[in-house]
C-alpha positions, 0 to 999 in steps of 0.5 A, a space after each residue: 592436422 585438420 581434425 586437430 585444428 577443429 578440436 582446438 577451435 571447439 574448446 574456445 566455444 562455449 556450449 549452447 546448453 551451458 549458455 542457456 543454463 546460465 541465463 535461466 539461473 540468472 533469471 531464477 535468482 533475480 525472480 527470487 530477489 523480487 519475490 522475497 521483497 514482497 511484504 504481507 499487509 500485516 507488516 505495514 508500519 506506515 504510509 508515505 503520503 503527500 511527502 509525509 510519513 504517517 505511522 498507522 495502526 492496521 484495521 485488518 479484521 471486521 472487529 477492528 474495522 467496526 471499532 476504528 478510532 471510535 472511543 479514542 481521545 485524540 489522534 496525533 499528527 502523523 499518526 493514523 489508521 489504515 483499513 485494509 479490505 480483502 478486495 476493492 469495493 464500496 466502504 462507507 464510514 461514519 463518525 459514531 462515538 468519535 471524539 475528534 474530527 478526521 480526514 478520511 482518504 479512500 485508496 484504490 488497489 494501486 494505492 491512488 487516492 480516489 476520494 478525500 473526506 476532509 474534516 469529518 466531524 463527530 457531530 456529523 453522525 449518523 451521516 455516512 461518507 463513502 467514495 463513488 470509486 471502488 477502493 481497497 484501503 481507507 486511511 484516517 488521519 488527523 483533520 486538516 492533514 489533506 489540506 496542510 499537505 495539498 493532498 488531492 485525488 490521483 496522488 499515490 501513496 507507498 506502504 512503509 514496512 
């Protein structure tokens, strides 16, 4: 009778190996969920900055970055260009061949605003603007955007996909 009772009690216990297996499977699937939510930089459609959604053209290559917004006739409200660099660094900008003023917003790798050049004007060329703090992204938006939306250094942005 003692052996029979011990066997029936063991049936009610969940084997330790099974518990560990379930735990690791759950961790694995949760990890997959987070990994699958990562996006490529090429998928960026816009940014959320100072409570505003700004649709962006991406400047991912050196050629597109060299051209930037130069030569365009205008930049509409809530439109912009996002320059994406391979690593954090010092990235100077100028207003060569620009036809309208813009605000330039430097962002660090954590998507925090590190410097804002407000109202950069075409006639300022060949003056160069750059952040003293390393940045990985630069966002160009219509002049007055930063003031209108109370944007300040330290603010965080989000990418929109």
